[in-house]
Every structure is written in structure tokens, then in C-alpha cells.
C-alpha positions in Angstrom: -52.3 98.9 58.0 -53.4 95.8 58.8 -53.6 94.8 62.2 -51.8 91.5 63.0 -54.5 89.7 64.1 -56.3 90.2 61.2 -54.7 87.6 59.6 -55.4 85.0 61.5 -59.4 86.0 61.5 -59.9 84.9 58.3 -60.6 81.0 58.4 -62.4 80.5 55.1 -61.4 77.5 53.1 -61.8 77.2 49.4 -61.4 73.9 47.9 -61.9 75.5 44.3 -58.6 77.1 45.2 -56.7 74.0 44.8 -55.4 73.3 41.5 -52.8 70.5 41.9 -50.9 68.5 39.1 -51.6 65.0 38.7 -47.9 64.6 40.4 -48.7 66.4 43.0 -52.3 64.4 44.1 -50.6 63.0 46.6 -49.2 66.2 48.8 -50.2 67.6 51.3 -48.5 71.0 51.0 -46.7 71.3 48.1 -49.2 71.5 45.2 -50.5 74.5 43.4 -53.3 76.5 44.5 -55.2 79.6 42.7 -54.9 80.8 39.3 -52.3 78.8 36.9 -49.5 81.2 37.0 -48.9 80.4 33.4 -45.7 81.4 31.3 -43.5 78.2 32.8 -41.4 76.8 30.0 -43.3 74.6 28.5 -46.4 76.9 28.2 -44.1 79.5 26.9 -42.7 77.4 24.6 -46.1 76.2 23.1 -47.3 79.9 22.2 -43.6 80.4 20.8 -43.5 77.4 18.6 -47.5 78.2 17.4 -45.5 82.0 16.2 -42.7 80.1 14.9 -44.9 77.8 12.8 -47.7 80.7 11.6 -46.3 84.3 11.5 -49.8 85.6 11.0 -51.6 88.8 11.9 -54.3 86.2 13.4 -51.9 84.3 15.8 -50.4 87.2 16.8 -53.5 88.5 17.7 -54.2 85.9 19.8 -51.1 86.3 21.7 -51.4 90.0 22.1 -55.0 88.9 23.6 -53.1 86.7 26.0 -50.4 88.5 26.6 -49.1 91.7 25.2 -45.8 91.4 27.0 -44.9 87.8 25.1 -45.9 89.4 22.2 -43.7 92.4 22.6 -40.8 89.2 23.3 -41.6 87.3 20.2 -41.9 90.2 17.5 -38.5 91.1 17.1 -36.0 91.2 14.4 -34.0 87.8 15.5 -37.4 85.9 15.1 -39.0 87.3 12.2 -35.9 87.2 10.1 -34.6 83.6 11.3 -35.1 82.3 7.9 -32.4 84.5 6.3 -29.0 82.6 6.0 -26.2 82.6 3.9 -26.2 79.1 3.2 -29.4 79.0 1.6 -28.8 82.0 -0.4 -25.9 80.6 -1.8 -27.6 77.7 -3.1 -30.6 80.2 -4.3 -27.8 81.2 -7.0 -27.4 84.8 -5.0 -24.2 87.0 -6.1 -22.2 86.9 -2.6 -22.1 90.7 -2.9 -25.4 90.9 -3.1 -26.2 88.2 0.1 -23.4 90.5 1.9 -25.5 93.9 1.5 -28.8 91.6 2.4 -27.4 90.7 5.2 -26.0 94.4 6.1 -29.5 96.0 5.2 -31.1 93.7 7.7 -28.6 94.7 10.7 -29.8 98.4 10.6 -33.4 96.9 11.1 -34.3 97.6 14.7 -33.9 95.0 17.3 -37.7 95.4 18.6 -40.2 97.6 17.2 -39.9 101.2 18.7 -43.5 101.9 20.2 -44.7 99.6 22.9 -48.0 99.1 20.9 -50.1 95.9 19.4 -50.6 98.1 16.1 -46.8 99.2 15.8 -45.9 95.0 16.2 -48.2 94.5 13.8 -46.8 96.6 11.5 -43.1 95.4 12.4 -44.4 92.3 11.6 -46.0 93.1 8.0 -42.8 95.1 7.0 -40.4 92.8 8.2 -42.5 89.8 6.0 -42.7 91.9 2.4 -38.7 92.7 3.0 -37.9 88.8 3.4 -40.3 87.9 0.8 -39.4 90.7 -1.9 -35.8 90.8 -1.4 -35.5 86.8 -1.9 -36.1 87.0 -5.7 -33.0 89.4 -5.6 -30.0 88.0 -6.8 -27.6 89.8 -8.9 -26.0 93.4 -8.3 -28.1 94.9 -11.3 -31.3 93.5 -9.3 -30.4 94.7 -6.4 -29.8 98.3 -7.3 -33.3 98.2 -9.0 -34.8 96.2 -5.4 -33.5 99.5 -3.4 -35.0 101.8 -5.7 -37.9 100.6 -5.1 -38.1 100.4 -1.3 -36.8 104.2 -1.4 -40.0 104.8 -3.1 -42.4 103.3 -0.6 -40.6 104.8 2.2 -41.7 108.3 -0.2 -45.1 107.4 -0.8 -45.3 106.0 2.9 -45.2 110.0 4.4 -47.7 111.0 1.9 -51.2 112.3 3.2 -53.8 110.1 2.3 -56.3 112.2 4.0 -55.4 115.1 1.8 -55.0 113.2 -1.3 -58.3 111.9 -1.0 -59.8 115.3 -0.4 -57.9 117.0 -3.3 -59.0 114.0 -5.6 -62.6 114.5 -5.0 -62.1 118.9 -5.6 -60.7 117.6 -8.4 -64.1 115.0 -9.5 -66.3 118.1 -8.4 -64.0 120.5 -11.0 -64.5 118.6 -13.4 -68.1 118.0 -13.5 -68.2 122.0 -13.5 -65.9 122.6 -16.5 -66.4 122.0 -20.2 -65.3 118.4 -21.0 -62.2 118.5 -23.3 -61.7 121.9 -22.5 -58.4 123.0 -21.7 -59.0 123.6 -18.2 -60.8 119.8 -18.0 -57.5 118.1 -19.8 -55.4 119.9 -16.8 -57.7 118.7 -14.0 -58.4 115.6 -15.6 -54.2 114.5 -15.8 -54.5 116.0 -12.3 -57.2 113.5 -11.5 -55.1 110.7 -12.7 -51.9 111.6 -10.9 -54.0 112.0 -7.1 -55.2 108.5 -8.2 -52.0 106.9 -8.5 -50.8 108.8 -5.9 -53.6 107.5 -3.3 -52.7 103.8 -4.7 -49.1 104.1 -3.7 -49.7 105.8 -0.5 -52.4 102.9 0.2 -49.9 100.2 -0.5 -46.5 101.8 1.2 -48.6 102.4 4.4 -50.0 99.1 4.2 -46.3 97.6 4.2 -45.0 99.7 6.3 -41.3 100.0 5.9 -40.9 102.8 8.4 -41.5 100.8 11.3 -38.7 98.8 10.8 -36.5 101.8 12.4 -34.5 105.0 12.0 -31.0 103.1 10.5 -32.8 101.5 8.1 -34.8 104.8 6.9 -31.1 106.3 6.7 -29.7 104.0 4.7 -31.9 105.4 1.7 -32.2 108.7 3.0 -28.1 109.3 3.5 -25.7 109.1 0.3 -22.7 108.3 2.7 -24.8 105.6 4.3 -26.3 104.0 1.2 -22.3 104.4 -0.6 -20.5 102.7 2.5 -23.0 99.7 2.9 -22.9 98.9 -0.7 -19.2 99.6 -0.8 -18.5 97.1 2.2 -20.8 94.7 0.3 -18.7 95.2 -2.9 -15.7 94.0 -1.5 -16.7 90.3 -1.0 -15.6 88.2 -4.2 -16.5 84.8 -3.6 -18.6 82.6 -1.3 -15.7 81.3 0.9 -14.8 84.5 1.9 -18.3 85.5 3.1 -18.9 82.0 4.5 -16.0 81.5 6.7 -16.3 81.4 9.9 -14.5 82.7 12.8 -13.0 80.4 15.5 -14.8 80.6 18.6 -13.1 80.8 21.8 -13.0 78.0 23.9 -15.7 78.5 27.2 -14.7 79.3 30.5 -16.3 78.3 33.8 -17.8 81.4 35.0 -16.8 82.5 38.7 -18.7 84.2 41.0 -18.0 88.0 41.0 -19.9 88.1 44.7 -20.9 86.1 47.1 -24.0 87.2 49.7 -23.0 86.7 52.9 -25.8 84.3 54.6 -26.6 82.3 57.9 -26.6 78.8 57.5 -30.3 78.8 58.1 -33.0 81.7 58.2 -33.5 82.9 61.7 -36.6 85.0 62.7 -37.0 87.6 65.3 -39.8 89.8 66.4 -43.3 90.3 64.0 -46.6 88.6 63.8 -46.8 84.4 64.0 -47.9 83.0 60.9 -50.7 80.4 60.9 -50.2 79.4 57.7 -50.6 75.5 57.2 -51.0 75.1 53.6 -51.1 76.7 50.1 -54.2 78.2 50.2 -54.0 80.2 53.1 -50.7 81.9 51.5 -53.6 83.3 49.1 -56.6 83.8 51.1 -54.3 86.1 53.7 -52.3 87.8 51.1 -54.5 87.7 47.6 -51.6 86.1 45.5 -53.2 85.4 42.4 -51.6 81.6 42.4 -48.6 79.5 44.1 -47.1 76.6 42.1 -44.8 74.1 43.8 -42.0 72.1 41.7 -42.9 68.6 41.2 -39.3 67.2 43.5 -40.5 70.0 46.0 -41.5 67.1 48.8 -43.9 68.7 51.8 -41.4 68.7 54.0 -39.3 71.4 52.2 -43.0 73.4 50.4 -43.7 73.7 54.3 -40.6 75.3 55.1 -40.9 77.9 52.1 -44.8 78.4 52.6 -44.2 79.1 56.5 -40.8 81.2 56.1 -42.3 83.3 52.7 -45.4 83.9 54.7 -43.3 85.3 57.6 -41.2 87.2 55.0 -44.5 88.8 53.8 -45.9 90.0 57.1 -42.6 91.4 57.9 -42.2 93.2 54.9 -45.8 94.7 54.9 -45.4 95.9 59.2 -42.4 97.5 57.7 -43.6 99.7 54.9 -47.0 100.6 56.5 -49.0 98.1 54.2 -51.8 96.1 54.3 -50.8 92.5 54.5 -52.7 92.3 51.0 -50.7 95.0 49.7 -47.7 92.5 48.6 -49.5 90.6 46.5 -49.3 94.1 44.3 -53.0 94.3 43.6 -53.5 90.8 43.2 -51.3 90.3 40.6 -48.6 88.6 41.9 -47.6 84.8 42.2 -45.4 83.2 43.8 -43.7 79.7 42.8 -40.8 77.5 44.8 -38.4 75.5 43.2 -40.5 75.3 40.3 -39.3 77.7 37.4 -35.3 77.0 38.1 -33.0 78.7 35.6 -30.4 76.5 36.8 -27.1 78.5 37.9 -26.7 79.9 41.1 -29.6 82.1 41.5 -31.4 81.7 44.8 -34.5 83.2 43.5 -35.6 85.1 40.3 -38.7 87.5 39.5 -40.3 86.9 36.1 -42.4 90.1 34.6 -44.2 88.0 32.0 -45.7 85.5 34.5 -45.5 88.3 37.5 -44.1 85.6 39.8 -41.0 85.4 42.5 -39.8 81.5 42.4 -37.6 80.7 45.0 -35.3 77.7 44.3 -35.6 74.5 46.6 -32.5 74.7 48.2 -31.3 78.1 48.3 -34.3 80.3 48.2 -35.0 80.1 51.5 -32.4 82.9 52.4 -31.9 86.5 52.2 -33.4 87.3 49.1 -37.6 87.9 48.6 -37.1 91.5 49.8 -35.0 91.8 46.3 -37.7 89.9 44.0 -40.4 91.7 45.5 -39.2 95.1 44.7 -38.6 94.0 41.3 -42.0 92.9 41.1 -43.5 96.5 42.8 -40.7 98.0 40.7 -42.1 96.5 37.3 -45.7 97.0 38.4 -45.6 100.5 39.5 -44.3 100.6 35.2 -47.3 99.0 34.4 -49.9 100.8 36.3 -47.9 104.4 34.3 -48.9 102.4 31.2 -52.4 101.6 32.3 -51.5 97.9 32.2 -51.7 98.1 28.5 -48.0 98.0 27.8 -46.1 94.6 26.0 -42.4 95.6 26.7 -41.1 94.6 30.0 -40.3 97.8 32.1 -39.5 99.2 35.6 -40.1 102.3 37.4 -36.6 102.2 38.7 -36.0 103.4 34.7 -38.2 106.7 35.0 -38.0 107.5 31.8 -40.2 105.1 30.5 -42.8 105.7 32.9 -46.5 106.8 31.3 -49.0 109.2 31.8 -51.3 106.9 34.4 -49.9 107.5 37.3 -49.0 111.3 38.8 -46.0 112.5 37.5 -44.6 112.5 41.3 -43.7 109.5 41.0 -41.4 109.7 38.6 -40.0 112.6 40.0 -39.0 110.4 43.2 -37.4 107.5 40.9 -35.8 110.4 39.0 -34.5 111.6 42.6 -33.5 108.2 43.8 -31.6 107.1 41.0 -29.4 110.0 41.3 -29.0 109.5 44.4 -28.0 105.7 44.0 -25.4 106.9 41.2 -24.0 110.3 41.8 -21.6 110.9 44.6 -17.9 111.6 44.7 -15.1 109.0 44.2 -12.0 107.6 42.9 -12.1 106.0 39.8 -9.3 103.9 37.7 -7.9 103.8 34.5 -6.1 100.6 33.4 -2.6 101.5 32.4 -2.6 100.0 28.9 0.7 100.8 27.9 3.1 98.6 26.5 6.9 98.3 27.1 8.7 100.8 24.7 5.8 102.8 24.4 6.2 106.5 24.4 3.7 109.4 24.4 4.2 112.8 22.7 2.7 116.4 24.0 3.1 119.3 26.5 -0.2 119.4 28.6 0.4 116.2 30.1 4.2 116.8 30.9 3.2 120.6 32.4 0.3 119.3 34.1 2.5 116.3 36.4 5.0 119.1 36.8 3.0 121.5 37.9 1.0 118.9 40.8 4.8 117.8 41.5 4.2 113.9 39.9 0.9 114.0 41.8 -1.2 112.0 39.4 -5.0 112.3 40.9 -4.2 116.4 41.0 -3.0 116.1 37.4 -6.0 114.3 36.4 -8.6 116.4 38.6 -7.2 119.7 36.7 -7.2 118.1 33.6 -11.2 116.8 34.2 -12.0 120.5 35.6 -10.8 122.1 32.6 -12.6 120.1 30.0 -15.7 118.7 31.8 -17.8 122.0 31.4 -16.9 122.5 27.8 -18.1 118.9 27.4 -21.1 119.3 29.4 -22.0 122.6 27.4 -21.5 120.4 23.7 -23.7 117.7 24.9 -26.5 120.0 25.7 -26.3 122.0 22.7 -26.0 118.2 20.4 -29.1 117.2 22.3 -31.3 120.6 21.6 -30.2 120.7 18.4 -30.0 117.4 16.9 -33.1 116.4 19.5 -31.0 112.9 20.1 -29.5 111.4 23.8 -27.3 109.2 21.1 -25.6 112.6 19.9 -24.5 113.6 23.4 -23.6 110.1 24.2 -21.3 110.3 21.9 -19.8 113.4 23.1 -19.5 112.0 26.4 -17.7 108.8 24.5 -15.4 110.8 23.1 -14.4 113.0 26.0 -13.5 109.6 28.0 -11.2 108.3 25.2 -9.6 111.6 25.3 -8.7 111.9 29.2 -7.8 107.5 29.2 -5.4 109.2 26.3 -4.2 111.9 29.3 -4.2 109.5 32.3 -1.9 107.1 30.0 0.2 109.5 28.6 0.8 110.9 32.6 1.3 107.6 33.6 4.1 106.8 30.9 6.1 110.2 31.9 5.5 109.3 35.7 7.1 105.8 35.0 9.6 107.7 32.8 10.4 110.3 35.7 10.5 107.7 38.9 11.1 104.4 37.1 7.7 103.4 39.2 4.9 101.6 36.9 1.2 102.7 38.1 -1.1 99.9 37.2 -3.9 101.7 38.0 -4.4 105.5 37.3 -6.7 107.4 39.6 -9.0 110.0 38.9 -12.2 111.6 40.6 -15.2 110.7 39.5 -19.1 111.9 39.9 -20.2 108.6 40.6 -21.5 107.1 44.0 -18.9 104.8 45.5 -21.7 102.2 45.2 -22.0 102.8 41.5 -18.2 102.6 41.4 -18.4 99.0 43.2 -21.1 97.6 41.1 -19.4 98.6 37.3 -16.6 96.7 39.0 -18.7 93.9 39.7 -19.7 94.3 35.8 -15.5 94.2 35.1 -15.9 97.8 33.9 -18.9 97.3 31.6 -21.2 100.2 33.0 -25.1 99.0 32.9 -23.8 95.3 31.9 -25.7 93.8 35.3 -24.8 94.5 38.6 -24.7 98.7 37.4 -28.2 98.2 36.1 -30.3 100.6 37.4 -33.3 98.3 38.0 -30.6 96.0 40.1 -28.7 98.6 42.0 -32.1 99.7 42.9 -33.8 96.8 44.4 -29.8 95.8 46.2 -30.7 99.8 47.8 -34.2 98.3 49.0 -32.7 95.2 50.5 -30.7 97.4 52.0 -33.6 99.6 53.1 -35.2 96.8 54.4 -32.1 95.4 56.6 -31.9 98.6 58.5 -35.5 98.9 59.4 -35.3 95.7 61.1 -32.2 96.5 62.5 -33.9 99.4 64.2 -37.0 97.9 65.3 -34.5 95.0 67.0 -35.9 92.5 64.6 -34.5 89.4 62.4 -36.1 88.4 59.2 -33.2 86.3 57.1 -36.1 85.1 54.4 -37.0 88.2 53.7 -33.4 89.8 53.9 -29.8 89.2 55.0 -26.0 89.7 54.1 -26.7 93.7 52.9 -23.7 95.3 55.2 -21.6 94.8 52.3 -19.9 97.5 50.5 -18.5 95.2 47.0 -22.7 95.1 46.2 -24.8 97.5 48.8 -24.8 101.3 49.5 -22.9 102.3 53.1 -23.1 104.9 55.5 -24.4 107.7 55.3 -24.8 107.6 51.3 -26.8 104.3 52.1 -29.1 106.2 54.9 -30.0 109.1 52.0 -31.2 106.3 49.9 -33.3 105.1 52.8 -34.7 108.1 53.6 -35.3 108.3 50.1 -37.1 105.1 50.1 -39.3 106.8 52.8 -41.3 109.0 50.8 -41.4 106.8 48.2 -43.6 104.4 50.2 -45.5 107.0 52.0 -46.6 108.8 48.3 -47.2 104.9 47.5 -49.5 104.6 51.0 -51.3 108.0 50.0 -52.1 107.4 46.4 -53.0 103.9 47.4 -50.9 102.2 44.5 -50.9 98.7 45.9 
């Protein structure tokens, strides 16, 4: 680890670091330095606009060379099929049922390319352009049937082995040279050669179009008779344009309320740690090797200096607590800082942008307790990039370990898998909301006998039910995933199991009310989710994985807890770095928290040993 005093031995100044804007010309502190952070809204808008105006291979290549992440964001179904709309279809004389069929076909296309590579993104775009252009000429059902047959043929030809066909044609040519011309053998070989030549041309055309890059659901429409039939049956139900164009009445927007708010001190306090001598933005880059720093034009020097000093202290504290060099905070020189420069509005104190690799601290709210959270998002994202040799386009995080690439030690993946399991797994009580309606009755024997066996104890009855059904469910999941080779099949079985479990719970609640007159608003059942995971799902209003209960967010909040506990153990306080984690509504607590902390210790030991940052 860098000595605290080594920070102050670096006195070099570099006027070249100053890249202030015209609006910052008179500022003494709040001006941009280092590499232009880029990716600000105006910069992103210019790149996006160029692609919107000209979705060509050359423009995409230019964007790929600038930022694979931006390329991955703009090459998507929504952007590529933006020009398709029902009103235009009506104006062009397309039958309403045909327009509906087109709409349903497009819905089957993957939202984004299935593979994160520039080649697949180009193929996805090429296929989308072909589909949009060719289908625009289809106006009647007869034309649609013929068109779909043509697409099915292209998909089939795309599977041909072009190299094998070319070798076959070469061999046929040799055979023709060796056979007597106009003999039966020669005529047969000549016919085979004509067929091989045709197959080669068809294969080349199909592979240039690349329809298979549009995804499995799109392919399955042509492969599955039931899928094909149900889609067209749905389309044929539309008999008029009025029926197709009718708009559902939009619900009036309701102002969103904060589901949780961090408890923060009035002003950031700091106890212990090295004294920062940062006086200007250039110092931040020199000391920590950050890529750049930028300030919003409305950030005055006084507020800018506060952020500059507080953030430098937070970076020093974080490095010391993790046993890292100060320069490691820059994530190998990839991280940039912004202060009041890239706000999104709303209540956020700060945010990390994976596209631009920048942490933005809001002008007024960003000075309290959130730097550790956002820095971990940066580290999480950086480790993912390293695992893909920084050639990835899709944004990703090590806290989604199944997405990690092969360019880092596999032990990192194992550590993060163990961390996620530790965060999410445990023993807790979960609840189903009682949605039984007045007068509703349940028929059956199982729930009544379970209720009676446990003398009216609903939780015990639910525990018995889960224990009797869960093992069979897990066996079915394992079989489905092994047989079909798809995680989705396993998810279908789990979801069916949960639906049936909820029905049993509702039946129990009804029977309990029928027997005792007492209504249970929330029906308890044992869960293998940790209390922290359960609390996070509750913040998401029961929608698992929406925001608070996403792996990357739970991991970042757990990291905050880890850092605040290390500060406390050292008798230190660093409120700009982290604050307000002693709250069971949003953070892990007690023994669970300690176990997670220990896993973070393992992870950072590994990071230090391999010098990943």
C-alpha cells in the first residue's frame, strides 16, 4: 500500500491537464481537467443522432471504434425498427390483419443481439434492415404467406455448410473433366453441379442477410407449426383498422414516493486518515491517476473545492481500508470523476455511468455517504471488462458472475458466485398477500388436513407443504435444464411451483377465516432467501430483481456496509465515503453482515494478489 506521505511527495504540475470550457474560464477550482470524460448527454446525443440518420455499416464501424458499449446500446430492436408503425401501414394500403402479423413477427425478435461482438451486431442490423425493407412490400394475406415461405427458405439456407458445398462443387468439376462428355455419368454429375452451384448462391445470400441473428423466438416461428399457426390466427382476428389502432386509455401518472431514504448527518464528518493537500483538480489526477474530472457549469468554486477535498479524502480512506495504493482507486486509470456535471434529476445523490466510466456526485446532495457505493459499481464493471479483455460491448458486472469472460482467473468468478449466494440465501419468513375476495370459497382436502394436523398454525402447515413439494420441484428443474439445455425451462417450473404454493396459501387463509373468523392479511411461509434479500424485494414492492433486489445493487450496498464496518473498527469516520448503513430496511445486518464482510475480505485479497487494479 502507498504510504500516506507518498501522496504529498508528488508536486508536479501540468498545464496540459487543464481543459476548461469557455464557461469555466474564470473558475479557480471548478474546471475540467485531464482526458475529456466524454459521453455527456450532448456528446451521446450527437453519436446517436448520426446513427439514427444513417444506420449504415460505416457509421456503426465508426461508433464501434469509439465505444463498443455505445454500439451495443444503439443496436437494438427498438432503434432498428423505429420506422415501423401502424399508421404508415394503413396509409400504404396494407390489410389490418397483415399489419398485425408483421407486428407479432417483430415482437419475436430479440431485443438485442444474443452475442456481444461487433460482428454479431452488424449481422443483427443487416438482418433487421432486410426484414423491414422486404416486408414493407407485403400488403395482403396471400402475399404474406408467400413472403413467410421465402423467409423460412432463407433460414434453412443459412444453415448450409458453405465450405462443404464449395468443396463438393470443386470435386464435381474434377469428375466432369474425367468423364466422357454427354455420357449418363457426365449428365448426372453435371446436374449435381448445377444443384451445388444453386445451393452455394442461396447459402451466400442467406448468410449475408443473417436472419438467424434475430434470435431463437424469431426462428421458432418458422420451425414450430403451433407457433406459426397461433400467431397468424391471432392476426386474423383483426378485421378493421379501427380495431387495430384503438388506443388504451393511459393511466394518470402518480408522483413516485421514495420507498427508502438514507439516514445522513447534516454535514459530512471525518475522523482519522491522512490529510489531503488537494487544492485544484489537476492534483486529483496526479495523486490518484484518474482519467479526468469535470465540473458542471453551475458549480461555483466554493462548492467545487468542497467536493474536491471531500472526494480526495474519501479516496484516500477507501484505499487505506482496502490495502490498496492510492492510484488503484482509478481502476487502472479508467475511472473519471464528475461533480454536478451529469445530473439526471430526481433524488439520486450520485450515479456511476458504465458507458463513460465516470462517477457523478450531484452538486448539493452528492457530498454525503455514497462514494463507496458508486466506486464499487465502477470496480464491479471494471472487473467484468477485464474478464472480456476490455473488448466487450454490453455493459456487465462481476456481481453477475455467470456473464464473466475467460480473461481473468476463474477463482474470481467463484468468489463472486459465493458472494451472491451468501447475500441472497438464508432462512427467513416471507409472505403472500391474502387476495381472497369476500364470499370466495376453496374446495379440496389437502389444505384442510394440513391445517388440522398443525392445530391451526398456518406457518407450520405451509412449512410442511414446502418440504413435501420442494424436492420434487428441484428434481424437475434439474431434469428440464439438462434435457432442454435451457435455464428458462427451469424458471417455468419454479414459477409454476410458486403459483401452486400461493394457491395453497390462499386456501389455508380462507379455511382459517372460515374456522376462526380471523382474516390473515399476509400468509407466512418459510423462505430460503436471506432477510437482506427479502427486505430488498419488499423495497421493490415484491418484484424480485427490479432495482433494490438486483444483484449489482445488493452487492454495492453490502460493500457500503463492509466499508463502514471497517471504518468503525479503526475508530474512523468518513461520511463522504459512506454513511447510514445501519438500517435493516436496505442493508445486511448482524451475523449475515459479518459473513458478507468476510467474503469481501477474500475478494480484495485476491484482487491485491493478482494486481487487478
